[in-house]
C-alpha positions as CSV (number, residue, x, y, z in Angstrom):
1,M,-20.2,-14.2,-19.1
2,L,-17.6,-11.5,-19.9
3,I,-21.0,-8.6,-18.7
4,Q,-20.4,-9.9,-15.6
5,F,-16.7,-9.6,-15.6
6,F,-17.2,-5.5,-16.9
7,Y,-20.0,-5.2,-13.4
8,T,-17.0,-6.3,-11.1
9,L,-14.9,-4.1,-12.3
10,R,-17.4,-1.3,-12.4
11,A,-18.1,-2.7,-8.6
12,A,-14.6,-2.3,-7.9
13,K,-14.9,1.8,-9.0
14,L,-13.0,1.2,-11.7
15,P,-13.1,3.7,-14.0
16,V,-14.0,1.1,-16.8
17,S,-16.0,2.5,-19.7
18,V,-18.7,0.7,-22.6
19,K,-16.4,1.7,-25.5
20,E,-13.1,-0.2,-23.7
21,F,-15.4,-3.1,-22.8
22,L,-16.1,-3.4,-26.3
23,T,-12.7,-2.9,-27.3
24,L,-11.5,-6.1,-25.5
25,L,-14.4,-7.8,-27.1
26,E,-13.2,-7.1,-30.4
27,G,-9.9,-8.6,-29.8
28,L,-11.3,-11.4,-28.6
29,R,-13.1,-12.0,-31.6
30,A,-9.6,-11.0,-33.3
31,G,-7.9,-13.9,-32.0
32,V,-5.0,-11.5,-30.6
33,I,-4.4,-13.7,-27.8
34,G,-3.0,-17.3,-27.8
35,D,-1.2,-19.2,-30.3
36,E,-2.2,-20.1,-33.5
37,G,-5.0,-23.6,-33.2
38,S,-4.3,-23.2,-28.9
39,V,-7.1,-21.9,-26.5
40,P,-6.1,-18.7,-24.9
41,T,-5.4,-18.9,-21.4
42,V,-6.3,-17.0,-18.4
43,D,-3.0,-15.2,-18.3
44,D,-3.5,-14.6,-21.8
45,F,-7.1,-13.0,-20.9
46,Y,-5.5,-11.1,-17.9
47,Y,-3.3,-9.0,-19.9
48,L,-5.2,-8.4,-22.8
49,S,-8.2,-7.2,-20.7
50,R,-6.0,-5.1,-18.4
51,A,-4.3,-3.3,-21.7
52,T,-7.6,-2.8,-22.6
53,L,-9.4,-1.8,-20.0
54,V,-6.9,0.3,-17.3
55,K,-6.0,3.5,-18.2
56,D,-3.9,4.5,-15.4
57,E,-1.2,1.9,-13.7
58,A,-3.1,3.6,-10.4
59,H,-5.6,1.4,-10.9
60,Y,-3.2,-2.1,-11.5
61,D,-3.9,-3.2,-8.1
62,K,-7.7,-2.8,-8.1
63,F,-7.9,-4.6,-11.4
64,D,-5.7,-7.5,-9.8
65,R,-8.1,-8.0,-7.1
66,A,-11.1,-7.4,-8.9
67,F,-9.6,-10.3,-11.4
68,A,-8.7,-12.4,-9.0
69,A,-12.3,-11.7,-7.4
70,Y,-14.3,-12.6,-10.6
71,F,-11.9,-15.7,-11.2
72,K,-12.0,-17.1,-8.1
73,G,-8.8,-16.4,-7.2
74,V,-6.7,-17.8,-4.9
75,E,-5.0,-15.5,-2.8
76,M,-9.4,-14.2,-1.9
77,L,-10.2,-17.2,-0.7
78,T,-7.3,-18.8,0.9
79,D,-4.8,-17.8,3.7
80,F,-2.0,-20.1,4.4
81,T,0.5,-18.4,6.5
82,Q,3.2,-21.4,5.7
83,E,5.4,-20.5,2.9
84,V,6.8,-23.3,0.7
85,P,10.6,-23.6,0.9
86,L,12.3,-22.8,-2.5
87,E,14.1,-26.0,-2.9
88,W,10.6,-27.5,-3.0
89,L,10.3,-26.2,-6.5
90,Q,13.2,-25.9,-8.1
91,K,13.2,-27.9,-11.1
92,T,15.5,-30.8,-11.7
93,L,13.3,-33.2,-13.6
94,E,11.0,-33.2,-16.3
95,L,8.0,-35.4,-16.5
96,E,6.5,-36.7,-20.1
97,L,3.6,-37.9,-20.1
98,T,1.3,-40.0,-23.0
99,P,-1.7,-38.2,-24.0
100,E,-3.5,-41.3,-22.9
101,Q,-1.6,-40.9,-19.1
102,K,-2.7,-37.5,-19.2
103,A,-6.2,-38.5,-19.3
104,A,-6.3,-40.7,-16.8
105,I,-5.4,-38.2,-13.9
106,E,-8.6,-36.9,-12.0
107,K,-9.6,-33.8,-11.8
108,M,-10.4,-32.2,-8.4
109,G,-13.5,-29.7,-8.0
110,W,-12.5,-26.0,-6.7
111,D,-13.3,-26.9,-3.3
112,E,-12.1,-29.9,-3.0
113,L,-8.2,-28.6,-4.9
114,M,-8.2,-25.9,-2.1
115,E,-9.2,-28.0,0.5
116,T,-6.8,-30.8,-0.5
117,L,-3.9,-27.7,-0.8
118,K,-4.5,-26.7,3.1
119,K,-4.2,-30.7,3.9
120,R,-0.9,-30.6,1.9
121,F,0.4,-27.4,3.5
122,E,-0.3,-28.6,7.1
123,E,1.2,-32.5,6.5
124,Q,4.5,-32.1,3.8
125,K,7.7,-31.8,5.8
126,E,10.3,-32.0,3.0
127,K,11.1,-31.2,-0.8
128,H,9.2,-33.7,-3.4
129,E,9.9,-34.5,-7.2
130,G,7.9,-36.4,-9.5
131,G,4.9,-38.1,-7.3
132,S,1.3,-37.4,-7.7
133,K,0.5,-35.8,-4.2
134,W,2.8,-33.4,-2.7
135,I,4.1,-30.2,-3.2
136,G,7.2,-30.3,-5.7
137,T,8.2,-30.4,-8.8
138,G,7.6,-33.0,-12.3
139,G,4.8,-34.6,-10.9
140,T,1.3,-35.1,-11.4
141,S,0.0,-33.6,-8.3
142,P,-2.2,-30.6,-8.7
143,F,0.5,-28.0,-6.4
144,G,3.7,-27.4,-7.1
145,N,5.7,-26.4,-10.4
146,S,6.8,-27.5,-13.7
147,G,4.6,-30.9,-13.6
148,Y,1.2,-31.8,-15.6
149,N,-2.0,-31.7,-14.1
150,P,-4.9,-30.5,-16.0
151,Q,-6.6,-28.3,-13.2
152,G,-4.4,-27.6,-10.7
153,I,-2.1,-24.2,-8.6
154,R,1.1,-23.3,-10.0
155,I,3.4,-22.7,-7.1
156,G,6.3,-20.4,-7.4
157,G,8.4,-19.8,-10.5
158,K,7.3,-20.1,-14.2
159,G,4.8,-22.6,-15.2
160,G,5.8,-25.1,-18.0
161,N,2.0,-26.5,-19.4
162,K,-0.4,-23.3,-18.8
163,S,-3.2,-25.5,-17.3
164,A,-3.2,-23.8,-13.9
165,V,-6.4,-22.7,-12.1
166,K,-4.7,-19.5,-10.9
167,V,-1.0,-18.7,-11.0
168,W,0.6,-18.3,-7.3
169,E,1.8,-15.1,-7.4
170,Q,1.3,-11.5,-5.5
171,R,-0.5,-8.9,-7.2
172,A,1.6,-6.9,-9.6
173,Y,1.6,-3.5,-9.1
174,K,0.2,-3.2,-5.7
175,D,2.1,-0.1,-4.5
176,Y,-0.2,2.1,-6.8
177,D,-3.1,1.5,-4.7
178,D,-4.2,4.9,-4.1
179,N,-6.1,3.8,-1.0
180,L,-2.3,2.4,0.8
181,E,-1.0,4.6,3.5
182,L,1.7,7.2,2.1
183,G,5.5,7.4,2.1
184,T,7.4,10.3,2.1
185,R,7.9,10.7,-1.8
186,N,4.2,10.0,-2.9
187,I,3.2,12.3,-0.2
188,K,5.3,14.8,-2.0
189,V,3.8,13.9,-5.4
190,A,0.0,14.4,-4.2
191,L,1.4,17.6,-2.9
192,R,2.6,19.0,-5.7
193,R,-1.0,19.9,-6.8
194,L,-1.2,22.5,-4.8
195,R,1.5,24.6,-7.0
196,R,1.7,28.1,-8.4
197,F,5.0,29.1,-9.1
198,A,6.8,32.5,-9.4
199,R,10.1,33.4,-10.2
200,E,12.1,34.6,-6.9
201,G,15.4,35.2,-6.3
202,S,18.8,36.1,-7.7
203,D,19.3,34.8,-11.2
204,L,20.4,31.4,-10.6
205,E,18.8,29.4,-14.1
206,L,19.3,29.2,-17.4
207,D,17.4,30.7,-19.2
208,L,17.4,28.5,-22.5
209,D,15.4,30.0,-25.0
210,D,16.7,33.2,-24.2
211,T,20.1,31.9,-24.6
212,I,19.8,30.6,-27.6
213,H,18.2,33.9,-28.9
214,K,21.1,36.4,-28.3
215,T,23.6,33.8,-29.4
216,A,22.1,33.7,-32.9
217,A,21.8,37.2,-32.3
218,N,25.1,37.3,-31.7
219,A,26.7,36.3,-34.3
220,G,26.7,32.7,-33.0
221,M,29.1,33.9,-30.2
222,L,27.7,32.3,-27.0
223,D,25.7,34.7,-25.2
224,I,24.6,32.5,-21.6
225,R,21.4,34.4,-20.0
226,M,20.1,33.6,-16.6
227,I,16.7,33.8,-15.0
228,P,15.5,33.7,-11.1
229,E,14.6,30.1,-9.7
230,R,11.2,29.2,-9.9
231,H,9.5,28.5,-6.8
232,N,6.1,27.4,-5.2
233,K,4.4,30.7,-3.9
234,V,1.5,28.9,-2.1
235,K,1.3,29.7,1.0
236,V,0.3,26.8,4.1
237,L,-0.7,27.3,7.4
238,L,-0.5,23.7,8.8
239,L,-2.5,23.2,12.2
240,M,-1.4,19.8,13.5
241,D,-3.1,17.7,16.6
242,V,-0.5,15.8,18.6
243,G,-0.7,13.3,21.5
244,G,-3.4,11.3,22.9
245,T,-4.6,8.8,20.3
246,M,-2.5,11.0,17.4
247,D,0.0,8.6,19.0
248,E,-0.8,6.2,16.9
249,H,-0.6,7.9,13.4
250,I,2.6,9.7,14.7
251,H,4.8,8.2,11.8
252,R,2.0,9.3,8.9
253,V,2.2,13.0,10.2
254,E,5.7,12.9,10.4
255,E,5.8,11.7,6.8
256,L,3.4,14.5,5.8
257,F,5.1,17.3,7.7
258,S,8.4,16.3,6.0
259,A,7.3,16.7,2.7
260,A,5.2,19.8,3.4
261,K,8.4,21.5,4.4
262,T,10.2,20.2,1.5
263,E,7.2,21.1,-1.2
264,F,5.9,24.8,0.4
265,K,8.6,27.4,0.7
266,H,6.2,29.4,3.0
267,L,5.1,27.1,5.5
268,E,4.1,28.1,9.1
269,F,2.8,25.6,11.5
270,Y,1.1,25.3,15.0
271,Y,0.0,22.2,17.5
272,F,-2.8,21.6,19.3
273,H,-4.3,18.8,21.3
274,N,-7.6,17.5,20.1
275,C,-9.6,20.2,19.2
276,V,-8.0,24.2,19.0
277,Y,-9.0,26.5,21.2
278,D,-7.6,29.9,22.5
279,Y,-3.9,29.4,22.2
280,V,-1.8,26.9,20.1
281,W,2.3,25.8,20.1
282,K,5.3,25.4,18.3
283,N,7.6,23.2,20.1
284,N,5.6,20.5,22.1
285,R,8.5,20.4,25.1
286,R,7.6,24.0,26.2
287,R,4.5,24.3,25.1
288,F,2.7,25.4,28.2
289,A,5.6,28.0,28.3
290,E,5.7,29.3,24.9
291,K,2.0,29.3,23.8
292,H,0.8,31.5,20.9
293,A,-2.8,33.0,21.1
294,T,-5.3,31.8,18.3
295,W,-6.4,35.3,17.8
296,D,-3.0,36.4,17.3
297,V,-2.3,33.6,14.6
298,I,-5.4,34.7,12.6
299,R,-4.1,38.1,12.8
300,K,-0.5,37.9,11.8
301,Y,-1.6,35.7,8.6
302,N,-3.2,36.9,5.4
303,K,-6.2,35.5,3.6
304,D,-4.0,34.1,1.1
305,Y,-2.5,31.2,3.0
306,K,-4.0,28.0,3.0
307,L,-5.4,26.1,6.0
308,I,-4.9,22.7,6.8
309,F,-5.9,20.5,9.8
310,V,-4.0,17.3,10.7
311,G,-5.7,15.5,13.0
312,D,-8.1,12.2,14.1
313,A,-11.1,14.5,14.9
314,T,-11.0,11.3,17.8
315,M,-12.7,13.0,20.9
316,S,-15.5,13.3,23.2
317,P,-18.1,15.4,21.8
318,Y,-18.2,18.0,24.7
319,E,-13.9,19.2,23.8
320,I,-15.9,20.7,20.9
321,L,-19.0,21.8,21.6
322,Q,-18.6,23.0,25.3
323,A,-16.7,25.7,27.1
324,G,-14.6,23.9,29.9
325,G,-14.9,20.9,27.4
326,S,-11.0,20.6,27.1
327,V,-9.0,17.7,29.0
328,E,-6.2,19.8,29.8
329,Y,-7.5,23.3,31.7
330,N,-10.7,25.1,31.4
331,N,-11.2,26.7,28.2
332,E,-13.8,29.8,28.0
333,E,-15.0,29.3,24.5
334,P,-15.7,25.5,22.8
335,G,-13.8,24.2,20.4
336,A,-16.7,24.9,17.7
337,E,-16.5,28.3,18.3
338,W,-12.3,29.4,17.3
339,L,-12.8,26.1,14.6
340,Q,-15.2,28.3,12.9
341,R,-13.3,31.2,13.6
342,L,-10.2,29.7,11.9
343,T,-12.5,28.7,8.9
344,H,-13.7,31.9,8.2
345,A,-10.5,33.8,8.0
346,F,-8.7,31.0,5.9
347,P,-11.4,30.4,2.9
348,K,-9.1,28.0,1.5
349,Y,-9.0,25.2,4.4
350,A,-9.1,21.3,4.5
351,W,-8.9,19.0,7.3
352,I,-6.5,15.6,6.5
353,N,-7.7,12.4,9.1
354,P,-5.3,9.3,9.5
355,E,-8.1,7.7,10.8
356,P,-9.3,4.8,8.6
357,Q,-12.2,6.4,7.0
358,G,-14.5,3.4,7.3
359,V,-14.4,4.0,11.1
360,W,-15.7,7.9,10.2
361,Q,-19.4,6.8,10.3
362,Y,-19.3,5.4,14.0
363,R,-17.0,8.5,15.7
364,Q,-19.5,11.4,16.9
365,S,-17.1,13.7,17.1
366,I,-15.6,13.2,13.5
367,A,-18.6,13.6,12.1
368,I,-19.1,17.1,14.0
369,V,-15.7,18.2,13.2
370,Q,-16.5,17.2,9.6
371,Q,-19.9,19.4,9.6
372,L,-17.5,22.3,11.0
373,M,-15.3,22.0,8.3
374,H,-18.5,22.1,6.0
375,Q,-17.7,18.2,4.6
376,R,-13.7,19.3,3.6
377,M,-12.7,16.2,5.6
378,F,-10.2,14.3,3.5
379,P,-8.4,10.4,4.5
380,L,-4.4,10.0,4.8
381,S,-4.4,8.4,1.8
382,I,-3.1,9.3,-2.0
383,A,-6.2,9.7,-3.2
384,G,-7.4,11.7,0.0
385,L,-4.3,14.2,-0.2
386,E,-5.0,14.8,-4.1
387,G,-8.3,15.8,-3.4
388,A,-7.6,18.2,-0.7
389,M,-4.9,19.5,-2.5
390,R,-7.1,20.1,-5.8
391,L,-9.6,21.7,-3.7
392,L,-7.4,24.1,-2.1
393,S,-6.1,25.0,-5.4
394,K,-9.1,26.2,-6.8
């Protein structure tokens, strides 16, 4: 049985090793879960398996989903949009049943259980306590809280009999999923992989080691020593697609831009539309009046700048491959020529794409840009940004 559980976790791309799986089995044999004389619950097994198999909290959400899929978790098989009112689940009575009464309560199969729960959501209009049918508390219904049914679904709160098929709760740690869209804070954390510190400027930071050494050498008289602050000396040239289909991604690109300005002291940025041609700009309101020749950008910055494109690469293939392909003006040279010139001028480069990675294979223009970038295209996700930063830091 548990061999298939192991394969399920591996299929979910969790880095679970055979050694860790054997550790889990040893723990089960040693009886480390469950009270003395009682059978361990699914919840007990969940916590033990997560502790032994998951090495990084960033994988908790993947583990939760894989665990739920293997044990037929409710959230993977149902989609009830109605919320159960809190007062329906407030515990106001405790039901005590004799062993004979418990044995008389009929168990439902899984499919029947789920179908019945769906009907209860549609039919129930008010709070209910102590019965055998409705969602509530203190009864023998298979749905609710603080009652008893040998095979039910606990909805809300803390259980009492530990006989539910699945605890009805949201996944824990879901914010750690490395495929989630990023907030500014998480973007900063990912960008910090691209760091090379140097001490620059005036003496503003305490040198603790030297202060201790000098104070000891001065017979205990305090001798404070200061050193310049450490700054990230990495230089970044950021080229961002704007307008058109990029309007759908404004919020996330703004977060990325804000985080980059905070993390990189040496940051230069320019805008382009769909593909880079013979000019770029810094101010979108004055884009036609204040142009910057792309050749000037190439000549202005040294090869030690890290070049990062941000764009969805979604356009007509002609805009990349043909002279005059731009939707805005008659460009004399194809965009592909300019992309090749830029990547040749700045050997450390990457493309960040805010489009979901699952649609890339269906966009011809994305495939073309990926080829021009030598497959250095990454999604705008935690894992994607970290991958891009690792590549640029080599």
